[in-house]
C-alpha positions in Angstrom: 0.9 -14.9 100.3 -0.7 -12.0 98.4 -2.8 -9.7 100.4 -6.5 -9.4 99.7 -6.0 -6.0 98.1 -3.3 -7.3 95.8 -5.5 -10.3 94.8 -8.3 -7.8 94.0 -5.9 -5.7 91.9 -4.7 -8.8 90.0 -8.2 -9.9 89.3 -9.1 -6.4 88.1 -6.1 -6.4 85.7 -7.1 -9.8 84.3 -10.7 -8.7 84.0 -9.6 -5.6 82.0 -7.3 -7.7 79.9 -10.1 -10.2 79.2 -12.4 -7.3 78.4 -10.0 -5.9 75.9 -9.6 -9.3 74.3 -13.4 -9.7 74.1 -13.8 -6.2 72.5 -11.0 -6.9 70.0 -12.4 -10.3 69.1 -15.9 -9.0 68.7 -14.6 -6.2 66.6 -12.9 -8.7 64.2 -16.1 -10.7 64.0 -18.2 -7.6 63.3 -15.7 -6.5 60.6 -16.1 -9.9 59.0 -19.9 -9.8 59.0 -20.2 -6.1 58.0 -18.0 -6.8 55.0 -20.1 -9.8 54.1 -23.3 -7.9 54.9 -22.2 -5.0 52.6 -20.5 -6.6 49.7 -22.3 -9.9 50.0 -25.7 -8.2 50.0 -24.8 -6.1 46.9 -23.5 -9.0 44.9 -26.3 -11.3 46.3 -28.9 -8.8 45.0 -27.1 -8.6 41.7 -27.2 -12.4 41.4 -30.9 -12.4 42.4 -31.7 -9.8 39.6 -29.6 -11.8 37.1 -31.2 -15.2 37.9 -34.7 -13.9 38.1 -37.5 -14.8 40.6 -37.8 -18.5 39.5 -34.1 -19.5 39.3 -33.3 -17.5 42.4 -36.1 -19.3 44.2 -34.9 -22.7 43.0 -31.3 -21.9 44.2 -32.7 -20.9 47.6 -34.9 -24.0 47.8 -31.8 -26.2 47.2 -29.8 -24.2 49.8 -32.6 -24.5 52.4 -32.9 -28.2 51.7 -29.2 -28.9 52.3 -29.3 -26.7 55.4 -31.9 -29.0 56.9 -29.2 -31.6 57.2 -26.3 -29.3 58.2 -26.6 -30.3 61.9 -25.2 -33.7 60.9 -22.1 -31.9 59.5 -21.5 -29.7 62.5 -22.6 -32.4 65.0 -23.4 -29.6 67.6 -19.7 -29.5 68.5 -19.0 -25.8 68.2 -19.6 -24.5 71.8 -18.9 -27.9 73.4 -15.4 -28.0 71.9 -14.6 -24.4 72.8 -15.9 -25.1 76.4 -13.7 -28.2 76.8 -10.6 -26.4 75.5 -11.2 -23.5 77.9 -11.6 -25.9 80.8 -8.5 -28.1 79.9 -6.2 -26.6 77.3 -3.6 -29.4 78.0 -5.6 -31.9 76.0 -6.3 -29.6 73.1 -4.6 -31.9 70.5 -6.9 -34.8 71.4 -10.0 -32.5 71.5 -9.2 -30.9 68.2 -8.2 -34.1 66.4 -11.2 -36.0 67.5 -13.5 -33.1 66.6 -12.0 -32.9 63.1 -12.7 -36.6 62.3 -16.1 -36.4 63.8 -17.0 -33.4 61.7 -15.5 -35.0 58.5 -17.7 -38.0 59.0 -20.7 -35.7 59.7 -20.1 -33.8 56.5 -20.1 -37.0 54.4 -23.3 -38.1 56.2 -24.9 -34.7 55.5 -24.2 -35.0 51.8 -25.5 -38.6 51.6 -28.8 -37.8 53.5 -29.5 -34.6 51.5 -29.0 -36.2 48.0 -30.9 -39.4 49.0 -33.9 -37.4 50.3 -34.1 -34.9 47.4 -34.0 -37.8 45.0 -37.0 -39.4 46.7 -38.9 -36.1 46.7 -38.0 -34.8 43.2 -36.6 -37.8 41.3 -37.6 -36.3 38.0 -36.1 -32.9 38.6 -32.4 -33.3 37.7 -31.5 -29.6 38.2 -32.7 -29.6 41.8 -30.9 -32.9 42.5 -27.6 -31.5 41.0 -27.9 -28.3 43.0 -28.4 -30.2 46.3 -25.5 -32.6 45.5 -23.1 -29.7 44.8 -24.2 -27.6 47.7 -24.1 -30.6 50.0 -20.3 -31.1 49.4 -19.6 -27.9 51.3 -20.3 -29.8 54.6 -17.2 -31.9 54.1 -14.9 -28.8 54.1 -16.6 -27.6 57.3 -14.5 -30.2 59.2 -11.7 -27.5 59.1 -13.9 -25.3 61.2 -12.3 -27.3 64.1 -9.4 -24.8 63.7 -11.8 -22.0 64.3 -12.8 -23.6 67.7 -9.2 -23.2 68.8 -9.1 -19.6 67.8 -12.4 -19.0 69.5 -11.2 -20.5 72.8 -8.2 -18.2 72.7 -10.4 -15.2 71.8 -8.4 -14.9 68.5 -11.1 -14.9 65.8 -9.2 -12.4 63.7 -7.4 -15.4 62.0 -10.7 -17.0 61.1 -12.0 -13.6 59.8 -8.9 -13.1 57.6 -9.0 -16.7 56.2 -12.7 -16.7 55.4 -12.9 -13.1 54.1 -10.1 -13.8 51.7 -12.1 -16.7 50.3 -15.2 -14.6 50.3 -13.6 -11.7 48.3 -12.1 -14.1 45.7 -15.4 -15.9 45.1 -17.4 -12.7 45.1 -15.2 -11.4 42.3 -15.7 -14.7 40.4 -19.5 -14.3 40.9 -19.4 -10.9 39.3 -17.4 -12.4 36.4 -20.0 -15.2 36.1 -22.8 -12.6 35.8 -20.9 -10.8 33.0 -20.4 -14.2 31.3 -24.1 -15.0 31.7 -23.2 -18.3 33.5 -25.6 -21.0 34.4 -27.3 -21.5 37.8 -25.0 -24.5 38.5 -21.9 -22.3 38.3 -23.2 -20.1 41.2 -23.8 -23.2 43.2 -20.2 -24.3 42.7 -19.0 -20.9 44.0 -20.7 -21.6 47.3 -18.6 -24.7 47.7 -15.4 -23.1 46.4 -15.8 -20.3 49.0 -16.0 -22.8 51.9 -13.1 -24.8 50.5 -10.9 -21.8 50.2 -11.9 -20.7 53.7 -10.8 -24.1 55.0 -7.4 -23.7 53.3 -7.0 -20.3 54.8 -7.7 -21.6 58.3 -5.1 -24.4 57.9 -2.5 -21.8 56.7 -3.3 -19.5 59.7 -3.0 -22.4 62.1 0.4 -23.3 60.8 1.6 -19.7 60.7 0.7 -19.4 64.4 3.1 -22.2 65.1 0.7 -25.1 65.6 0.9 -28.5 64.0 -1.8 -30.8 62.7 0.6 -33.7 63.3 -0.1 -33.4 67.0 -3.8 -33.9 66.5 -4.9 -37.3 67.8 -8.1 -39.3 67.6 -9.4 -40.4 71.0 -12.4 -42.6 71.4 -13.0 -41.5 75.0 -12.9 -37.9 74.0 -15.3 -38.6 71.1 -17.7 -40.3 73.5 -17.5 -37.4 75.9 -18.0 -34.8 73.1 -21.0 -36.7 71.5 -22.5 -37.2 75.0 -22.8 -33.5 75.4 -23.4 -32.6 71.8 -26.0 -35.1 70.7 -28.9 -33.0 72.1 -27.4 -30.1 70.1 -27.3 -32.2 67.0 -31.0 -32.8 67.3 -31.5 -29.2 68.4 -29.6 -28.0 65.3 -31.8 -30.2 63.1 -35.0 -28.7 64.7 -33.5 -25.2 64.4 -32.9 -25.7 60.7 -36.4 -27.1 60.3 -38.0 -24.0 61.7 -35.6 -21.6 60.0 -35.7 -23.2 56.6 -38.9 -25.3 56.4 -40.8 -22.3 55.3 -38.9 -22.0 52.0 -39.2 -25.8 51.4 -42.9 -25.8 52.1 -43.4 -22.7 49.9 -41.6 -24.5 47.1 -43.7 -27.6 47.4 -47.1 -25.9 48.0 -46.9 -22.7 45.9 -43.8 -23.0 43.7 -40.2 -21.9 43.3 -41.2 -18.4 42.3 -42.8 -17.9 45.7 -39.5 -19.1 47.3 -37.7 -16.4 45.3 -40.0 -13.6 46.6 -39.8 -14.9 50.2 -36.0 -15.4 50.0 -35.5 -11.7 49.0 -37.3 -10.7 52.2 -35.7 -13.2 54.4 -32.2 -12.3 53.1 -32.6 -8.7 54.2 -34.2 -9.9 57.5 -31.6 -12.6 58.4 -28.5 -10.6 57.3 -28.6 -9.2 60.9 -28.4 -12.6 62.6 -24.6 -12.4 62.5 -24.7 -9.8 65.4 -25.8 -12.1 68.2 -23.6 -14.9 67.0 -20.5 -12.7 66.9 -21.1 -11.3 70.3 -21.9 -14.6 72.0 -18.9 -16.4 70.4 -16.7 -13.7 72.0 -18.4 -13.6 75.3 -19.0 -17.3 75.9 -15.5 -18.1 77.2 -15.8 -15.5 79.9 -19.3 -16.7 80.9 -18.0 -20.3 81.1 -15.1 -19.1 83.3 -17.4 -17.1 85.5 -19.6 -20.2 86.0 -16.6 -21.9 87.6 -15.5 -19.0 89.8 -18.4 -16.7 90.7 -22.1 -17.5 90.3 -23.2 -13.8 90.8 -20.8 -12.5 88.1 -21.9 -15.4 85.9 -25.6 -14.4 86.0 -24.7 -10.7 85.8 -22.9 -11.3 82.5 -25.8 -13.3 81.1 -28.3 -10.6 82.1 -26.1 -7.9 80.4 -25.8 -10.0 77.3 -29.6 -10.5 77.0 -30.2 -6.8 77.5 -27.8 -5.9 74.8 -29.5 -8.5 72.5 -32.9 -6.9 73.0 -31.7 -3.4 72.4 -29.9 -4.2 69.2 -32.8 -6.3 67.8 -35.4 -3.6 68.4 -33.1 -0.9 66.9 -33.0 -3.0 63.7 -36.6 -4.2 63.5 -38.5 -1.0 64.1 -37.1 1.1 61.2 -37.0 -1.9 58.9 -40.7 -2.5 59.3 -41.5 1.0 58.0 -38.9 1.1 55.2 -39.4 -2.4 53.8 -41.1 -1.2 50.6 -38.4 1.2 49.4 -35.7 -1.2 50.5 -37.0 -4.2 48.5 -37.7 -2.2 45.3 -34.4 -0.3 45.5 -32.4 -3.5 45.9 -34.2 -6.2 44.0 -36.4 -4.3 41.6 -40.1 -4.3 40.9 -40.3 -8.0 40.2 -39.6 -8.6 43.9 -42.0 -5.9 45.2 -44.4 -8.4 47.0 -41.4 -9.2 49.3 -41.9 -5.8 51.1 -44.9 -7.0 53.1 -43.1 -10.2 54.0 -40.1 -8.3 55.2 -42.1 -6.0 57.5 -43.4 -9.1 59.4 -40.4 -11.4 59.1 -37.9 -8.8 60.6 -39.6 -9.1 64.0 -38.3 -12.7 64.3 -34.9 -11.1 65.0 -36.0 -10.1 68.5 -36.5 -13.7 69.4 -33.5 -14.9 67.5 -31.2 -12.5 69.3 -32.4 -13.4 72.8 -32.5 -17.1 71.9 -28.8 -17.0 70.8 -28.1 -15.0 74.0 -29.2 -17.9 76.2 -27.1 -20.5 74.5 -24.1 -20.1 76.8 -26.3 -20.6 79.8 -27.8 -23.9 78.5 -24.3 -25.2 77.8 -22.8 -24.0 81.1 -25.7 -25.5 83.1 -25.5 -28.8 81.2 -29.1 -28.4 80.0 -28.6 -28.9 76.3 -31.3 -31.6 76.4 -33.8 -28.9 77.4 -32.4 -26.7 74.5 -33.6 -29.5 72.3 -37.0 -29.4 73.8 -37.6 -25.8 73.1 -36.4 -25.9 69.5 -38.5 -29.0 68.9 -41.6 -27.1 70.1 -40.7 -24.2 67.8 -40.2 -26.5 64.8 -43.5 -28.2 65.3 -45.4 -24.9 65.7 -43.7 -23.6 62.5 -44.6 -26.6 60.4 -48.3 -26.7 61.6 -48.7 -22.9 61.1 -47.1 -23.1 57.6 -49.6 -25.9 56.7 -52.5 -23.6 57.5 -51.2 -20.2 56.4 -49.1 -20.8 53.3 -52.0 -22.1 51.1 -54.0 -18.9 51.8 -51.3 -16.2 52.4 -48.2 -17.7 50.7 -45.1 -15.8 51.8 -46.9 -13.6 54.2 -48.3 -16.7 56.0 -44.8 -18.2 56.1 -43.5 -14.9 57.7 -46.2 -14.9 60.4 -45.5 -18.6 61.1 -41.8 -17.8 61.5 -42.3 -15.0 64.0 -44.7 -17.0 66.2 -42.6 -20.1 66.2 -39.4 -18.2 67.0 -41.3 -16.6 69.9 -42.2 -20.0 71.3 -38.9 -21.8 70.5 -36.5 -19.1 71.9 -38.6 -17.5 74.6 -42.0 -18.7 75.8 -41.2 -22.4 76.1 -38.6 -21.6 78.8 -41.5 -20.7 81.1 -42.8 -24.3 80.9 -40.0 -26.1 82.8 -38.8 -25.5 86.3 -35.1 -25.7 85.3 -35.4 -23.0 82.6 -37.7 -20.6 84.5 -34.6 -18.8 85.8 -33.4 -17.9 82.3 -37.0 -17.1 81.3 -37.1 -14.5 84.1 -33.9 -13.0 82.8 -35.3 -12.9 79.3 -38.4 -11.1 80.6 -36.3 -8.5 82.4 -34.2 -8.0 79.3 -37.3 -7.2 77.3 -38.2 -4.5 79.7 -34.9 -2.8 79.5 -36.5 0.6 78.9 -38.1 0.7 82.4 
């Protein structure tokens, strides 16, 4: 039998090895997003200038509309599948195979729902219907993100980064060519689908190169039942998240017009480009949090507290300077036609504080089996956002939508946790994380 000292040494070595894996994995994810943030922002701004305020607004309206239904494509399986593989890697083929077929069905359902709904709302607007139909097909290819779940569970996101960045670079070059050719709006919509399709192919190639085989994947009804039992609250939660993340653009388009969506989208693009940071960190840290939950409750909460503190620090470091530099940033990037977006950006950027700490709590809700309460908090945020938009958009247009976004994010990601006995513990940790400068 190993002595207590040797056990402690072994634990320390594993901990250090795990820490190195987390840092490496997070580094790959950051490299992925920084590349997208840099090149993607430059080309995205170029596209916005080329299309003009109205067409850019129409494109973002269609994108937001499809995004509303994206939770039916993902089925809330992301963290649930990763968690189950971490807990029982011996059944990975059944888990991955079942997840793939569930997501494929979800992608087809997303396309059908999006096209049917937009046809009812804008049956005489063929351009918008075509845009929604094209962008909606991307959800079908997202079934291959099941491969990414395996790489996440093994803290090996570099393969996902390589696959998706290759697709990103190819389509980015094509977008530049489309601008030079003065291509239509429809062509840029197709590039969104092509990027996701190429990314799916890259994931499949990486999975095979690593020595894994799709032939081992198996559909299992019991596994499907178990996955959906845990994920169905996350499906509804994802739907409500998309509502209060994208309903502002849809309501602006319906109440004010597509031009207002273009102005607002310029601001939100700069504001939301930072949202990759909490997602990248949490996707890397989640496996260790799930493992700590099984082994040591004290370490488990210590890791969550450290994660939330980091989220607050980074979000404030981003929001504060962006508030004061919004004017020069907007005019320098998008041009004078988009100048009204500066005021919107100075407000909208503060939503990042609540987005960061909200994403930081997601591993806790999953580990505690409280995903149904996660649904409750996002539902509250969605309702508040819709109500505030109804009152503020007619008078203040994009500024009103930005105010509604910040307030609803504050409720959905933070304040609502104080309203239920089971979530008050995580609310207290969120409060402590906000006062990190004490």
